[in-house]
C-alpha positions as CSV (number, residue, x, y, z in Angstrom):
1,M,68.6,-72.0,88.4
2,E,65.0,-73.0,89.7
3,T,61.7,-72.9,86.8
4,V,58.5,-73.0,87.7
5,Q,56.0,-73.9,85.3
6,V,52.7,-71.8,86.0
7,T,50.5,-72.7,83.5
8,T,51.5,-76.1,80.1
9,D,52.8,-73.9,78.1
10,I,54.5,-70.8,80.4
11,W,57.2,-70.5,82.9
12,L,58.6,-69.0,85.1
13,L,62.7,-68.0,85.7
14,P,63.0,-65.9,88.7
15,F,66.4,-63.9,88.7
16,P,67.5,-61.6,92.5
17,V,66.0,-59.0,90.4
18,G,63.2,-59.4,87.9
19,Q,61.8,-62.7,86.0
20,V,61.2,-63.8,82.8
21,Y,59.0,-66.5,81.3
22,V,59.0,-68.5,78.8
23,V,55.8,-68.9,76.0
24,R,55.3,-71.9,73.9
25,Q,54.2,-71.3,71.4
26,P,53.3,-73.2,68.0
27,G,56.8,-73.9,66.3
28,G,59.0,-72.3,68.8
29,Y,59.2,-70.4,72.1
30,A,58.9,-66.6,72.9
31,L,60.2,-64.5,76.0
32,V,58.3,-61.6,78.0
33,D,61.2,-59.7,79.6
34,S,64.8,-60.9,79.4
35,G,66.6,-60.7,82.7
36,P,69.1,-58.7,83.6
37,A,72.3,-58.5,81.9
38,G,74.1,-61.5,82.0
39,S,71.2,-63.5,82.1
40,E,71.9,-64.8,78.9
41,A,73.3,-68.1,79.8
42,A,70.8,-69.5,82.1
43,I,67.7,-68.6,80.0
44,L,70.0,-70.6,77.4
45,T,69.9,-73.5,79.3
46,A,66.3,-73.2,80.5
47,L,65.5,-73.5,77.1
48,R,67.1,-76.4,76.7
49,Q,66.1,-78.1,79.5
50,L,62.3,-77.7,77.8
51,G,63.5,-79.5,74.4
52,A,64.1,-76.2,72.5
53,R,67.1,-74.5,70.6
54,P,68.1,-71.6,70.3
55,H,66.8,-70.2,66.7
56,D,63.7,-72.0,68.4
57,L,63.6,-68.5,70.4
58,R,61.3,-66.9,68.5
59,E,60.8,-62.7,70.2
60,I,61.8,-61.4,72.9
61,V,59.0,-59.1,74.3
62,L,60.0,-56.7,76.7
63,T,57.5,-54.9,78.7
64,H,59.2,-51.8,79.4
65,S,62.7,-50.2,79.6
66,H,63.9,-51.0,82.8
67,H,67.5,-52.5,82.9
68,D,65.9,-55.8,85.3
69,H,63.8,-56.3,82.4
70,S,65.7,-56.1,78.6
71,G,69.5,-56.7,80.2
72,S,70.0,-59.7,78.3
73,A,67.9,-58.6,75.4
74,A,70.6,-58.1,72.7
75,A,73.0,-61.4,73.8
76,L,69.8,-63.2,74.0
77,A,69.1,-61.4,70.5
78,A,72.3,-62.1,69.0
79,A,72.6,-65.4,70.1
80,T,68.9,-66.7,68.8
81,G,67.8,-64.7,66.3
82,A,65.3,-63.7,67.9
83,R,63.5,-60.4,67.1
84,V,62.8,-58.1,69.9
85,L,59.4,-55.9,70.3
86,A,58.9,-53.4,73.2
87,G,56.5,-50.3,73.6
88,A,57.0,-47.8,71.0
89,D,57.5,-45.4,74.0
90,D,60.4,-47.3,75.4
91,A,62.0,-48.5,72.3
92,P,64.9,-45.3,72.5
93,A,65.5,-46.1,75.6
94,I,66.0,-49.8,74.9
95,R,67.9,-48.8,71.3
96,G,70.3,-46.5,73.4
97,T,69.3,-43.7,71.6
98,A,67.4,-41.7,74.7
99,P,67.7,-41.6,78.2
100,P,65.8,-43.4,79.6
101,T,63.1,-41.5,82.1
102,P,63.4,-41.3,85.8
103,P,61.0,-42.1,87.6
104,V,59.1,-39.9,90.8
105,L,60.0,-42.0,94.0
106,E,57.7,-41.5,97.1
107,P,59.4,-41.1,100.5
108,W,58.4,-44.8,100.6
109,E,60.3,-46.1,97.7
110,R,63.6,-44.4,98.0
111,P,65.0,-46.5,100.4
112,L,64.4,-49.2,98.9
113,Y,65.4,-47.6,95.3
114,D,68.7,-46.9,96.6
115,A,69.1,-50.7,98.0
116,V,68.7,-52.2,95.3
117,V,69.2,-50.1,91.8
118,P,72.0,-50.3,92.5
119,T,73.0,-53.8,92.2
120,V,71.4,-54.1,89.0
121,P,73.6,-54.1,85.9
122,H,73.4,-51.6,83.3
123,A,71.7,-53.1,80.0
124,P,74.0,-52.6,77.0
125,P,71.6,-51.7,73.8
126,A,69.5,-53.6,72.3
127,R,68.3,-53.6,68.7
128,V,64.1,-53.2,68.7
129,D,63.2,-54.8,65.5
130,R,59.1,-53.7,66.1
131,E,57.6,-51.2,68.5
132,L,54.3,-52.0,69.7
133,A,51.1,-49.8,70.0
134,D,48.3,-50.3,72.2
135,G,46.1,-52.6,70.6
136,D,48.4,-54.4,68.5
137,E,48.1,-58.5,68.2
138,L,50.9,-60.9,68.3
139,D,50.1,-64.2,67.0
140,W,51.5,-66.6,69.4
141,G,49.5,-69.3,68.4
142,A,46.4,-68.1,70.6
143,R,46.0,-63.4,70.0
144,A,48.2,-61.9,72.0
145,R,46.5,-58.3,73.0
146,I,49.5,-55.7,73.5
147,L,47.3,-53.3,76.3
148,H,49.8,-49.8,76.1
149,V,49.6,-49.2,79.9
150,P,52.0,-45.9,81.0
151,G,52.9,-44.8,84.3
152,H,55.6,-47.3,85.6
153,T,57.4,-45.7,82.3
154,P,55.9,-44.0,79.0
155,G,56.2,-46.5,77.2
156,S,55.5,-49.9,79.8
157,I,52.8,-52.5,78.1
158,A,51.2,-55.6,78.9
159,L,50.5,-58.5,77.5
160,H,46.7,-60.8,77.3
161,L,45.8,-63.6,76.0
162,P,42.4,-63.8,76.2
163,S,41.4,-67.1,75.1
164,A,44.1,-68.2,77.4
165,G,43.2,-66.1,80.4
166,V,46.8,-65.0,80.6
167,L,47.8,-61.1,81.9
168,F,51.6,-60.6,81.7
169,T,51.8,-57.0,84.0
170,G,54.9,-56.1,83.4
171,D,55.9,-53.7,86.3
172,T,52.8,-51.9,86.3
173,I,51.3,-54.7,88.7
174,A,53.1,-56.7,91.2
175,H,53.1,-59.2,93.9
176,A,54.2,-58.3,97.0
177,Q,53.2,-59.2,100.3
178,G,50.9,-61.7,99.5
179,R,48.5,-59.5,97.5
180,P,48.7,-57.5,94.4
181,M,49.7,-53.9,94.3
182,P,50.5,-50.9,91.6
183,G,54.6,-51.5,90.9
184,V,57.3,-49.1,92.4
185,F,59.6,-46.5,91.1
186,N,57.0,-45.0,88.3
187,T,57.5,-42.0,86.0
188,D,53.7,-41.1,87.1
189,R,52.6,-42.8,89.8
190,A,49.0,-41.6,89.2
191,R,48.5,-43.2,85.4
192,T,50.7,-46.5,87.2
193,V,47.0,-46.7,89.5
194,D,44.9,-46.0,86.9
195,A,46.5,-48.7,84.8
196,Y,46.5,-51.5,87.2
197,H,42.4,-50.1,86.8
198,R,42.6,-51.2,83.6
199,L,44.1,-54.4,83.7
200,A,41.8,-55.7,86.8
201,A,39.1,-55.4,85.8
202,L,40.0,-57.5,82.4
203,D,39.0,-61.5,82.5
204,T,41.7,-62.9,83.9
205,E,43.0,-67.0,85.4
206,T,46.3,-66.3,85.4
207,V,48.6,-63.2,86.0
208,C,52.1,-63.0,85.6
209,F,53.9,-60.1,87.2
210,G,56.9,-58.7,86.6
211,H,58.0,-59.2,90.0
212,G,56.7,-61.7,92.5
213,E,55.0,-65.1,92.3
214,P,51.6,-65.1,89.3
215,I,48.2,-66.0,90.8
216,A,47.8,-69.5,88.8
217,S,44.2,-69.5,89.7
218,A,41.3,-66.9,90.0
219,A,43.6,-63.7,89.6
220,G,41.2,-61.5,87.8
221,E,38.6,-61.1,90.4
222,A,42.1,-61.1,92.9
223,L,43.0,-57.8,91.3
224,R,40.0,-56.3,91.1
225,A,39.9,-57.0,95.6
226,A,43.0,-55.3,95.7
227,A,42.4,-52.4,93.5
228,I,42.9,-49.1,95.6
């Protein structure tokens, strides 16, 4: 698997559908999302290539419950002992105790949905050790602030590292055809657009998307320029 270095302490692991970010922090590593089910071996291999042992993975932060983001969380948690964190409103779907909220598809999204979603393996239920809310903070050496950005799913979250100027958007924003755009397959597209504007207003240099290549410089300006 190709591992793409985004910043000094962030790496992108792309999968055919979905992607994972590895974040180095003092004394260990964290993941943002876990990829589709069956990705755990590739992720552990990538961590070893970075010099990490399985128990060095401390946290797995899931931006939302969709299978291409939460699929390997259970296997990775079992293999490493890492804690799993997710937005409170998506935690029941990740645990398998409640069905996920289905998307409300725009007509133009239907062909893409029918082509992509059946190819993604079903995510096994995973424990969620901490339910996250808007304004929560993670100690990643530098402060990582949680933003609750419902719209793509009810419990979608983004992570903002203000001191590093880094933003992880999950699927609230995608990078496609050379420009940022609101994500697709949303439970509420209007709320997703509102969330896009909230994230675009942040002071960010680097933005890491749930789908599409990261923008490594002047990313906040690019988000604002593409806002709808």
